ZALOPA-274500 format. One record per residue (C-alpha): residue number from 1; residue in three letters; x, y, z. Coordinates in Angstrom, 1 decimal, padded with zeros to 4 digits. Layout:
residues N
<pos:NUM code:ala east:X north:Y up:Z>
...
***
This chain:
residues 381
<pos:1 code:unk east:016.0 north:-002.7 up:-011.4>
<pos:2 code:unk east:014.0 north:-004.2 up:-008.9>
<pos:3 code:unk east:012.8 north:-001.9 up:-006.0>
<pos:4 code:unk east:013.4 north:-002.7 up:-002.3>
<pos:5 code:unk east:010.3 north:-003.3 up:-000.5>
<pos:6 code:unk east:010.8 north:-000.7 up:001.9>
<pos:7 code:unk east:012.2 north:002.5 up:000.2>
<pos:8 code:unk east:013.6 north:005.3 up:002.1>
<pos:9 code:unk east:011.7 north:008.2 up:001.9>
<pos:10 code:unk east:014.0 north:010.5 up:000.4>
<pos:11 code:unk east:014.5 north:007.9 up:-002.5>
<pos:12 code:unk east:010.4 north:008.2 up:-003.4>
<pos:13 code:unk east:009.7 north:011.9 up:-002.0>
<pos:14 code:unk east:011.0 north:014.8 up:-004.0>
<pos:15 code:unk east:013.4 north:016.8 up:-001.8>
<pos:16 code:unk east:012.2 north:020.0 up:-003.0>
<pos:17 code:unk east:008.4 north:018.9 up:-002.0>
<pos:18 code:unk east:009.6 north:018.2 up:001.5>
<pos:19 code:unk east:011.6 north:021.3 up:001.9>
<pos:20 code:unk east:008.7 north:023.4 up:000.7>
<pos:21 code:unk east:006.4 north:021.6 up:003.4>
<pos:22 code:unk east:009.0 north:022.3 up:005.8>
<pos:23 code:unk east:009.2 north:026.1 up:004.9>
<pos:24 code:unk east:005.2 north:026.1 up:005.3>
<pos:25 code:unk east:005.2 north:024.8 up:008.6>
<pos:26 code:unk east:008.2 north:027.2 up:009.8>
<pos:27 code:unk east:006.1 north:030.1 up:008.5>
<pos:28 code:unk east:003.2 north:029.0 up:010.5>
<pos:29 code:unk east:004.6 north:028.0 up:013.9>
<pos:30 code:unk east:008.0 north:029.7 up:013.6>
<pos:31 code:unk east:010.0 north:026.8 up:014.4>
<pos:32 code:unk east:012.6 north:024.7 up:012.4>
<pos:33 code:unk east:011.3 north:021.4 up:011.1>
<pos:34 code:unk east:013.4 north:018.5 up:010.4>
<pos:35 code:unk east:012.6 north:015.4 up:008.2>
<pos:36 code:unk east:014.4 north:011.9 up:009.4>
<pos:37 code:unk east:014.1 north:008.9 up:007.4>
<pos:38 code:unk east:014.1 north:005.4 up:008.6>
<pos:39 code:unk east:017.9 north:005.2 up:008.3>
<pos:40 code:unk east:018.4 north:008.5 up:010.4>
<pos:41 code:unk east:019.5 north:010.8 up:007.6>
<pos:42 code:unk east:018.0 north:014.3 up:008.1>
<pos:43 code:unk east:017.2 north:017.2 up:005.8>
<pos:44 code:unk east:016.6 north:020.7 up:006.9>
<pos:45 code:unk east:017.3 north:024.0 up:005.8>
<pos:46 code:unk east:020.7 north:025.0 up:005.6>
<pos:47 code:unk east:020.1 north:028.6 up:006.5>
<pos:48 code:unk east:017.8 north:027.7 up:009.4>
<pos:49 code:unk east:020.0 north:026.4 up:012.2>
<pos:50 code:unk east:018.2 north:023.3 up:013.8>
<pos:51 code:unk east:017.7 north:024.4 up:017.8>
<pos:52 code:unk east:019.1 north:021.9 up:020.0>
<pos:53 code:unk east:019.9 north:021.5 up:023.7>
<pos:54 code:unk east:022.8 north:023.7 up:024.4>
<pos:55 code:unk east:025.5 north:021.5 up:026.2>
<pos:56 code:unk east:026.4 north:022.6 up:029.6>
<pos:57 code:unk east:030.1 north:022.0 up:030.9>
<pos:58 code:unk east:028.6 north:021.7 up:034.6>
<pos:59 code:unk east:026.8 north:018.5 up:033.8>
<pos:60 code:unk east:028.7 north:015.3 up:033.7>
<pos:61 code:unk east:028.2 north:013.2 up:030.7>
<pos:62 code:unk east:026.3 north:015.7 up:029.0>
<pos:63 code:unk east:026.6 north:014.4 up:025.5>
<pos:64 code:unk east:026.2 north:010.6 up:026.9>
<pos:65 code:unk east:022.6 north:011.6 up:028.3>
<pos:66 code:unk east:021.6 north:013.5 up:025.2>
<pos:67 code:unk east:022.6 north:010.3 up:023.1>
<pos:68 code:unk east:020.5 north:008.2 up:025.4>
<pos:69 code:unk east:017.6 north:010.3 up:025.2>
<pos:70 code:unk east:017.6 north:010.6 up:021.4>
<pos:71 code:unk east:018.0 north:006.8 up:021.1>
<pos:72 code:unk east:015.0 north:006.5 up:023.5>
<pos:73 code:unk east:013.1 north:009.0 up:021.3>
<pos:74 code:unk east:013.8 north:007.1 up:018.1>
<pos:75 code:unk east:012.7 north:004.1 up:019.6>
<pos:76 code:unk east:009.2 north:005.5 up:021.0>
<pos:77 code:unk east:009.1 north:007.1 up:017.6>
<pos:78 code:unk east:008.9 north:003.9 up:015.6>
<pos:79 code:unk east:006.2 north:002.4 up:017.8>
<pos:80 code:unk east:003.7 north:005.5 up:017.9>
<pos:81 code:unk east:001.1 north:006.0 up:015.2>
<pos:82 code:unk east:000.2 north:009.7 up:015.8>
<pos:83 code:unk east:002.0 north:012.8 up:016.9>
<pos:84 code:unk east:004.2 north:012.1 up:019.8>
<pos:85 code:unk east:005.3 north:015.0 up:022.0>
<pos:86 code:unk east:008.0 north:014.6 up:024.7>
<pos:87 code:unk east:010.2 north:016.3 up:027.3>
<pos:88 code:unk east:013.9 north:015.4 up:027.0>
<pos:89 code:unk east:016.0 north:014.7 up:030.2>
<pos:90 code:unk east:016.4 north:018.4 up:031.0>
<pos:91 code:unk east:012.8 north:019.2 up:030.4>
<pos:92 code:unk east:013.0 north:020.8 up:026.7>
<pos:93 code:unk east:009.8 north:019.8 up:024.7>
<pos:94 code:unk east:009.4 north:018.6 up:021.1>
<pos:95 code:unk east:007.0 north:017.0 up:018.9>
<pos:96 code:unk east:007.4 north:014.6 up:016.1>
<pos:97 code:unk east:004.9 north:012.9 up:013.7>
<pos:98 code:unk east:005.9 north:009.4 up:012.3>
<pos:99 code:unk east:005.5 north:008.6 up:008.7>
<pos:100 code:unk east:004.1 north:005.1 up:008.4>
<pos:101 code:unk east:002.8 north:003.4 up:005.2>
<pos:102 code:unk east:001.0 north:000.0 up:005.7>
<pos:103 code:unk east:002.5 north:-000.7 up:009.0>
<pos:104 code:unk east:006.1 north:000.1 up:008.2>
<pos:105 code:unk east:007.9 north:003.0 up:009.8>
<pos:106 code:unk east:009.6 north:005.3 up:007.2>
<pos:107 code:unk east:010.6 north:008.3 up:009.1>
<pos:108 code:unk east:009.3 north:011.1 up:010.8>
<pos:109 code:unk east:008.7 north:014.9 up:011.0>
<pos:110 code:unk east:010.6 north:016.6 up:013.8>
<pos:111 code:unk east:010.0 north:019.9 up:015.4>
<pos:112 code:unk east:012.8 north:021.8 up:017.0>
<pos:113 code:unk east:013.1 north:022.0 up:020.8>
<pos:114 code:unk east:011.2 north:024.6 up:022.9>
<pos:115 code:unk east:009.8 north:025.5 up:026.2>
<pos:116 code:unk east:006.5 north:026.2 up:027.2>
<pos:117 code:unk east:004.1 north:026.5 up:030.3>
<pos:118 code:unk east:003.5 north:024.0 up:033.0>
<pos:119 code:unk east:000.1 north:022.9 up:031.6>
<pos:120 code:unk east:001.5 north:022.5 up:028.0>
<pos:121 code:unk east:004.4 north:020.1 up:029.7>
<pos:122 code:unk east:001.7 north:017.9 up:030.9>
<pos:123 code:unk east:000.9 north:017.1 up:027.5>
<pos:124 code:unk east:004.4 north:015.6 up:026.9>
<pos:125 code:unk east:005.9 north:012.3 up:027.7>
<pos:126 code:unk east:009.0 north:012.8 up:030.1>
<pos:127 code:unk east:012.3 north:010.9 up:028.6>
<pos:128 code:unk east:015.0 north:009.8 up:031.0>
<pos:129 code:unk east:013.9 north:012.6 up:033.6>
<pos:130 code:unk east:016.9 north:014.0 up:035.5>
<pos:131 code:unk east:015.3 north:016.4 up:037.9>
<pos:132 code:unk east:018.8 north:018.0 up:039.6>
<pos:133 code:unk east:020.0 north:018.9 up:035.9>
<pos:134 code:unk east:016.3 north:020.7 up:034.8>
<pos:135 code:unk east:016.8 north:023.9 up:033.0>
<pos:136 code:unk east:017.4 north:027.0 up:035.0>
<pos:137 code:unk east:015.0 north:029.9 up:034.2>
<pos:138 code:unk east:018.2 north:031.6 up:032.7>
<pos:139 code:unk east:018.6 north:028.7 up:030.3>
<pos:140 code:unk east:014.8 north:028.5 up:029.4>
<pos:141 code:unk east:015.2 north:032.0 up:027.8>
<pos:142 code:unk east:017.8 north:030.4 up:025.4>
<pos:143 code:unk east:014.7 north:028.6 up:023.6>
<pos:144 code:unk east:011.5 north:029.7 up:022.0>
<pos:145 code:unk east:008.4 north:029.9 up:024.3>
<pos:146 code:unk east:005.0 north:028.3 up:023.1>
<pos:147 code:unk east:001.8 north:028.9 up:024.8>
<pos:148 code:unk east:-000.4 north:025.9 up:025.1>
<pos:149 code:unk east:-002.8 north:027.0 up:022.3>
<pos:150 code:unk east:000.4 north:027.3 up:020.2>
<pos:151 code:unk east:001.8 north:024.0 up:021.0>
<pos:152 code:unk east:-001.7 north:022.3 up:020.2>
<pos:153 code:unk east:-001.7 north:024.2 up:016.8>
<pos:154 code:unk east:001.8 north:023.1 up:016.1>
<pos:155 code:unk east:000.8 north:019.7 up:016.9>
<pos:156 code:unk east:-002.1 north:019.9 up:014.4>
<pos:157 code:unk east:-000.1 north:021.0 up:011.5>
<pos:158 code:unk east:002.6 north:018.5 up:011.8>
<pos:159 code:unk east:-000.1 north:016.0 up:011.9>
<pos:160 code:unk east:-001.4 north:017.0 up:008.6>
<pos:161 code:unk east:001.7 north:017.6 up:007.1>
<pos:162 code:unk east:002.9 north:013.8 up:008.2>
<pos:163 code:unk east:-000.5 north:012.6 up:006.6>
<pos:164 code:unk east:000.0 north:014.5 up:003.2>
<pos:165 code:unk east:003.7 north:013.0 up:003.0>
<pos:166 code:unk east:002.3 north:009.4 up:003.8>
<pos:167 code:unk east:-000.3 north:009.8 up:001.0>
<pos:168 code:unk east:002.3 north:011.5 up:-001.3>
<pos:169 code:unk east:004.9 north:008.4 up:-000.7>
<pos:170 code:unk east:002.1 north:005.8 up:-001.4>
<pos:171 code:unk east:001.3 north:007.5 up:-004.9>
<pos:172 code:unk east:004.7 north:008.1 up:-005.5>
<pos:173 code:unk east:005.8 north:004.5 up:-004.7>
<pos:174 code:unk east:002.9 north:003.2 up:-006.8>
<pos:175 code:unk east:004.2 north:005.3 up:-009.9>
<pos:176 code:unk east:008.0 north:003.7 up:-009.6>
<pos:177 code:unk east:006.3 north:000.3 up:-009.1>
<pos:178 code:unk east:004.1 north:001.0 up:-012.2>
<pos:179 code:unk east:007.2 north:002.2 up:-014.3>
<pos:180 code:unk east:008.9 north:-001.2 up:-013.2>
<pos:181 code:unk east:006.2 north:-003.2 up:-014.2>
<pos:182 code:unk east:006.0 north:-001.2 up:-017.8>
<pos:183 code:unk east:009.9 north:-001.8 up:-018.1>
<pos:184 code:unk east:009.5 north:-005.4 up:-017.7>
<pos:185 code:unk east:006.5 north:-005.8 up:-019.9>
<pos:186 code:unk east:008.6 north:-003.9 up:-022.6>
<pos:187 code:unk east:011.5 north:-006.4 up:-022.2>
<pos:188 code:unk east:009.0 north:-009.4 up:-023.1>
<pos:189 code:unk east:007.0 north:-007.6 up:-025.3>
<pos:190 code:unk east:005.8 north:-009.4 up:-028.5>
<pos:191 code:unk east:004.2 north:-008.0 up:-031.7>
<pos:192 code:unk east:000.5 north:-007.8 up:-031.0>
<pos:193 code:unk east:-000.4 north:-007.8 up:-034.8>
<pos:194 code:unk east:002.1 north:-010.9 up:-035.6>
<pos:195 code:unk east:000.4 north:-012.6 up:-032.8>
<pos:196 code:unk east:-003.2 north:-012.0 up:-033.7>
<pos:197 code:unk east:-002.7 north:-012.9 up:-037.4>
<pos:198 code:unk east:-000.8 north:-016.0 up:-036.3>
<pos:199 code:unk east:-003.9 north:-017.0 up:-034.3>
<pos:200 code:unk east:-006.3 north:-016.2 up:-037.3>
<pos:201 code:unk east:-004.3 north:-018.6 up:-039.4>
<pos:202 code:unk east:-004.4 north:-021.3 up:-037.0>
<pos:203 code:unk east:-008.0 north:-021.1 up:-036.6>
<pos:204 code:unk east:-008.6 north:-021.2 up:-040.2>
<pos:205 code:unk east:-006.3 north:-024.4 up:-040.3>
<pos:206 code:unk east:-008.3 north:-025.7 up:-037.6>
<pos:207 code:unk east:-011.4 north:-025.1 up:-039.8>
<pos:208 code:unk east:-010.2 north:-026.7 up:-042.6>
<pos:209 code:unk east:-009.3 north:-030.0 up:-040.8>
<pos:210 code:unk east:-012.7 north:-030.2 up:-039.2>
<pos:211 code:unk east:-011.9 north:-029.2 up:-035.5>
<pos:212 code:unk east:-014.8 north:-027.0 up:-035.0>
<pos:213 code:unk east:-014.2 north:-026.1 up:-031.5>
<pos:214 code:unk east:-010.7 north:-025.2 up:-031.7>
<pos:215 code:unk east:-011.4 north:-021.6 up:-033.5>
<pos:216 code:unk east:-013.6 north:-021.0 up:-030.7>
<pos:217 code:unk east:-011.0 north:-021.4 up:-028.2>
<pos:218 code:unk east:-008.8 north:-019.3 up:-030.3>
<pos:219 code:unk east:-010.9 north:-016.5 up:-030.4>
<pos:220 code:unk east:-011.3 north:-016.4 up:-026.7>
<pos:221 code:unk east:-007.7 north:-016.6 up:-026.3>
<pos:222 code:unk east:-007.4 north:-013.6 up:-028.6>
<pos:223 code:unk east:-010.0 north:-011.7 up:-026.5>
<pos:224 code:unk east:-007.7 north:-012.2 up:-023.6>
<pos:225 code:unk east:-004.7 north:-011.2 up:-025.2>
<pos:226 code:unk east:-006.2 north:-007.9 up:-026.5>
<pos:227 code:unk east:-007.5 north:-007.1 up:-023.0>
<pos:228 code:unk east:-004.1 north:-007.8 up:-021.2>
<pos:229 code:unk east:-001.9 north:-006.1 up:-023.9>
<pos:230 code:unk east:-003.5 north:-002.7 up:-022.9>
<pos:231 code:unk east:-001.3 north:-000.1 up:-021.3>
<pos:232 code:unk east:-000.6 north:-000.8 up:-017.8>
<pos:233 code:unk east:-001.6 north:002.5 up:-016.4>
<pos:234 code:unk east:-005.2 north:002.0 up:-017.8>
<pos:235 code:unk east:-007.9 north:001.1 up:-015.5>
<pos:236 code:unk east:-010.8 north:-000.9 up:-016.8>
<pos:237 code:unk east:-014.4 north:-001.3 up:-015.9>
<pos:238 code:unk east:-015.5 north:-004.3 up:-014.2>
<pos:239 code:unk east:-017.6 north:-005.5 up:-016.9>
<pos:240 code:unk east:-014.4 north:-005.6 up:-019.2>
<pos:241 code:unk east:-012.3 north:-007.6 up:-016.5>
<pos:242 code:unk east:-015.5 north:-010.0 up:-016.2>
<pos:243 code:unk east:-015.5 north:-010.6 up:-020.1>
<pos:244 code:unk east:-011.9 north:-011.6 up:-019.7>
<pos:245 code:unk east:-012.8 north:-014.1 up:-017.1>
<pos:246 code:unk east:-015.7 north:-015.5 up:-019.6>
<pos:247 code:unk east:-013.3 north:-015.9 up:-022.4>
<pos:248 code:unk east:-011.0 north:-017.8 up:-020.0>
<pos:249 code:unk east:-013.5 north:-020.1 up:-018.6>
<pos:250 code:unk east:-014.8 north:-020.9 up:-022.2>
<pos:251 code:unk east:-011.3 north:-021.9 up:-023.1>
<pos:252 code:unk east:-011.0 north:-024.2 up:-019.8>
<pos:253 code:unk east:-014.7 north:-025.7 up:-021.0>
<pos:254 code:unk east:-013.4 north:-026.5 up:-024.6>
<pos:255 code:unk east:-010.2 north:-027.9 up:-023.5>
<pos:256 code:unk east:-011.2 north:-030.6 up:-021.1>
<pos:257 code:unk east:-013.6 north:-029.3 up:-018.3>
<pos:258 code:unk east:-016.9 north:-029.3 up:-020.5>
<pos:259 code:unk east:-018.9 north:-029.7 up:-017.1>
<pos:260 code:unk east:-017.2 north:-026.5 up:-015.3>
<pos:261 code:unk east:-019.8 north:-024.1 up:-014.5>
<pos:262 code:unk east:-019.4 north:-020.3 up:-013.9>
<pos:263 code:unk east:-022.0 north:-017.8 up:-013.0>
<pos:264 code:unk east:-021.7 north:-014.0 up:-011.9>
<pos:265 code:unk east:-023.8 north:-011.8 up:-009.6>
<pos:266 code:unk east:-023.4 north:-008.4 up:-009.6>
<pos:267 code:unk east:-025.3 north:-005.7 up:-007.4>
<pos:268 code:unk east:-026.3 north:-002.9 up:-009.6>
<pos:269 code:unk east:-023.7 north:-000.1 up:-010.6>
<pos:270 code:unk east:-020.8 north:-001.8 up:-009.5>
<pos:271 code:unk east:-020.2 north:-003.1 up:-013.1>
<pos:272 code:unk east:-019.0 north:000.4 up:-013.8>
<pos:273 code:unk east:-016.3 north:000.4 up:-011.1>
<pos:274 code:unk east:-012.7 north:000.9 up:-012.2>
<pos:275 code:unk east:-010.0 north:-001.3 up:-011.3>
<pos:276 code:unk east:-006.4 north:-002.4 up:-012.5>
<pos:277 code:unk east:-006.8 north:-005.2 up:-015.3>
<pos:278 code:unk east:-006.1 north:-009.0 up:-014.2>
<pos:279 code:unk east:-007.6 north:-008.5 up:-010.6>
<pos:280 code:unk east:-010.5 north:-011.0 up:-010.9>
<pos:281 code:unk east:-009.4 north:-013.5 up:-013.6>
<pos:282 code:unk east:-006.3 north:-014.8 up:-011.5>
<pos:283 code:unk east:-008.6 north:-015.7 up:-008.6>
<pos:284 code:unk east:-010.8 north:-017.5 up:-011.1>
<pos:285 code:unk east:-007.9 north:-019.2 up:-012.5>
<pos:286 code:unk east:-006.7 north:-020.3 up:-009.0>
<pos:287 code:unk east:-010.2 north:-021.6 up:-008.3>
<pos:288 code:unk east:-010.0 north:-023.7 up:-011.4>
<pos:289 code:unk east:-006.6 north:-024.9 up:-011.3>
<pos:290 code:unk east:-006.2 north:-025.8 up:-007.5>
<pos:291 code:unk east:-009.2 north:-026.2 up:-005.8>
<pos:292 code:unk east:-011.5 north:-028.1 up:-008.5>
<pos:293 code:unk east:-008.5 north:-030.1 up:-010.0>
<pos:294 code:unk east:-009.6 north:-033.1 up:-008.0>
<pos:295 code:unk east:-013.6 north:-032.5 up:-008.8>
<pos:296 code:unk east:-014.4 north:-034.8 up:-011.8>
<pos:297 code:unk east:-017.7 north:-033.3 up:-012.0>
<pos:298 code:unk east:-016.4 north:-029.9 up:-013.3>
<pos:299 code:unk east:-017.3 north:-027.8 up:-010.3>
<pos:300 code:unk east:-018.9 north:-024.4 up:-010.0>
<pos:301 code:unk east:-017.1 north:-021.2 up:-009.7>
<pos:302 code:unk east:-019.1 north:-018.1 up:-008.5>
<pos:303 code:unk east:-018.1 north:-014.3 up:-008.9>
<pos:304 code:unk east:-020.0 north:-012.0 up:-006.7>
<pos:305 code:unk east:-019.9 north:-008.2 up:-006.4>
<pos:306 code:unk east:-021.7 north:-006.4 up:-003.5>
<pos:307 code:unk east:-021.6 north:-003.5 up:-001.3>
<pos:308 code:unk east:-021.1 north:-003.4 up:002.5>
<pos:309 code:unk east:-021.7 north:-000.1 up:004.8>
<pos:310 code:unk east:-017.9 north:000.6 up:004.0>
<pos:311 code:unk east:-016.4 north:-001.5 up:001.1>
<pos:312 code:unk east:-017.3 north:-002.9 up:-002.4>
<pos:313 code:unk east:-016.7 north:-006.7 up:-002.0>
<pos:314 code:unk east:-015.5 north:-008.6 up:-005.0>
<pos:315 code:unk east:-015.6 north:-012.4 up:-004.2>
<pos:316 code:unk east:-014.8 north:-015.8 up:-006.0>
<pos:317 code:unk east:-016.2 north:-019.0 up:-004.4>
<pos:318 code:unk east:-015.7 north:-022.4 up:-005.7>
<pos:319 code:unk east:-016.9 north:-025.7 up:-004.4>
<pos:320 code:unk east:-013.7 north:-027.6 up:-004.6>
<pos:321 code:unk east:-011.7 north:-029.5 up:-002.2>
<pos:322 code:unk east:-010.7 north:-026.3 up:000.0>
<pos:323 code:unk east:-007.9 north:-026.1 up:002.8>
<pos:324 code:unk east:-007.1 north:-025.2 up:006.2>
<pos:325 code:unk east:-006.0 north:-021.4 up:006.2>
<pos:326 code:unk east:-004.1 north:-021.9 up:009.3>
<pos:327 code:unk east:-001.9 north:-024.5 up:007.9>
<pos:328 code:unk east:-001.7 north:-024.3 up:003.9>
<pos:329 code:unk east:-002.3 north:-021.7 up:001.3>
<pos:330 code:unk east:-003.8 north:-022.9 up:-002.2>
<pos:331 code:unk east:-001.3 north:-023.2 up:-005.0>
<pos:332 code:unk east:002.2 north:-023.0 up:-003.4>
<pos:333 code:unk east:001.5 north:-020.8 up:-000.5>
<pos:334 code:unk east:-000.7 north:-018.6 up:-002.2>
<pos:335 code:unk east:000.9 north:-018.3 up:-005.7>
<pos:336 code:unk east:-001.7 north:-018.5 up:-008.3>
<pos:337 code:unk east:-001.5 north:-019.6 up:-011.7>
<pos:338 code:unk east:000.4 north:-017.0 up:-013.7>
<pos:339 code:unk east:-000.1 north:-014.1 up:-011.2>
<pos:340 code:unk east:000.3 north:-014.3 up:-007.3>
<pos:341 code:unk east:-002.3 north:-013.3 up:-004.9>
<pos:342 code:unk east:000.5 north:-011.1 up:-003.4>
<pos:343 code:unk east:000.8 north:-009.1 up:-006.9>
<pos:344 code:unk east:-003.0 north:-008.7 up:-007.0>
<pos:345 code:unk east:-003.4 north:-007.2 up:-003.5>
<pos:346 code:unk east:-000.5 north:-005.0 up:-003.9>
<pos:347 code:unk east:-001.6 north:-003.5 up:-007.2>
<pos:348 code:unk east:-004.9 north:-002.9 up:-005.5>
<pos:349 code:unk east:-003.5 north:-001.6 up:-002.3>
<pos:350 code:unk east:-001.3 north:001.0 up:-004.4>
<pos:351 code:unk east:-004.4 north:002.2 up:-006.3>
<pos:352 code:unk east:-007.0 north:002.3 up:-003.4>
<pos:353 code:unk east:-004.7 north:002.7 up:-000.6>
<pos:354 code:unk east:-004.8 north:001.4 up:002.9>
<pos:355 code:unk east:-008.3 north:000.8 up:003.5>
<pos:356 code:unk east:-008.2 north:-002.0 up:000.8>
<pos:357 code:unk east:-008.0 north:-005.6 up:002.4>
<pos:358 code:unk east:-008.4 north:-009.3 up:001.3>
<pos:359 code:unk east:-010.1 north:-012.3 up:003.1>
<pos:360 code:unk east:-009.6 north:-015.9 up:002.3>
<pos:361 code:unk east:-012.3 north:-018.4 up:003.9>
<pos:362 code:unk east:-011.8 north:-022.1 up:003.1>
<pos:363 code:unk east:-012.1 north:-025.2 up:004.9>
<pos:364 code:unk east:-011.2 north:-028.9 up:003.9>
<pos:365 code:unk east:-013.9 north:-030.4 up:001.6>
<pos:366 code:unk east:-016.0 north:-027.2 up:001.8>
<pos:367 code:unk east:-014.6 north:-024.8 up:-001.0>
<pos:368 code:unk east:-012.7 north:-021.7 up:-000.8>
<pos:369 code:unk east:-013.9 north:-018.1 up:-001.3>
<pos:370 code:unk east:-011.4 north:-015.2 up:-001.7>
<pos:371 code:unk east:-012.8 north:-011.5 up:-001.4>
<pos:372 code:unk east:-011.3 north:-008.3 up:-002.3>
<pos:373 code:unk east:-012.4 north:-005.6 up:-000.3>
<pos:374 code:unk east:-012.2 north:-002.0 up:-001.8>
<pos:375 code:unk east:-013.1 north:001.2 up:000.2>
<pos:376 code:unk east:-016.4 north:002.5 up:-001.1>
<pos:377 code:unk east:-015.2 north:006.2 up:-000.9>
<pos:378 code:unk east:-012.6 north:005.2 up:-003.4>
<pos:379 code:unk east:-014.2 north:002.6 up:-005.4>
<pos:380 code:unk east:-016.3 north:005.4 up:-006.9>
<pos:381 code:unk east:-019.9 north:003.2 up:-007.2>
***
């Protein structure tokens, strides 16, 4: 049931949604729109024939020239970030808008070919020009004619449409990943009431045997379990995530790291920010497990949350052994105890979009800082 890293557009976006969008574009500009995914599969209205270059028997290797032109267009489309306007080898114009998510090319929206005025043609990039085979005036009349203003309107419309599909793809993909996570969670689910009752019995036994600190550790563990067993779709306030962190740190202090210190500094209002569960705790766990493991004095882990001009930045800093980011990553190439760094960042990217990023600053003997940078306009604080 695992999903591929790059899922084709048509496996994520509902086809009826794509079709409705293409119909709207057709109504707006009067040109057929085709959706092409990263594997070359095309979807278009069956009752609206896609306008293509009309073959000419007088031109040698006509089909081969068209194929070479399409191959070059495909190559350039994968390299472009914005709307791409081009003229084919005979001078027909078209425009396409790549759909790209997190740097990956997933497909494109493509407008049927048309002709335009010389000033509009200057907007387009020429592909494999063949001046001797340029369209005659008679041939030009076989294709829709767009004035410059309408060309510019068409560019704006497909740019907006591609942006809409990109965001929709991101959301639908996040829902698929979420469903997969829930399925896996159900596969390994245990009965919470049974677990908590068992922990309570163990804590009572520990008290009877005189192990006074053990019940406190068990209660902290129970607090962690209650929070992590919440619905995967539920966002939690940062304050709740930090309570989980406190419970985790207390368990570490009670089980052999008495001198471990933990502190938190939060800029006013950020504590109300909602985020997916288990986004900060794994960073703290990683700091304690890997960076501080050689520190016999216990070490200090500090959590900070502050605003920059564009982002809310959540950072976990330790004074441990550190590492060289250019050569190694802590804990087996960035894998954190229990949950990998990639898991945390992937979930945050799904919730907060491409504006989210993370930073790792470290140096041997100088500790490590891992920062999660969440766009302020999506953080809500």
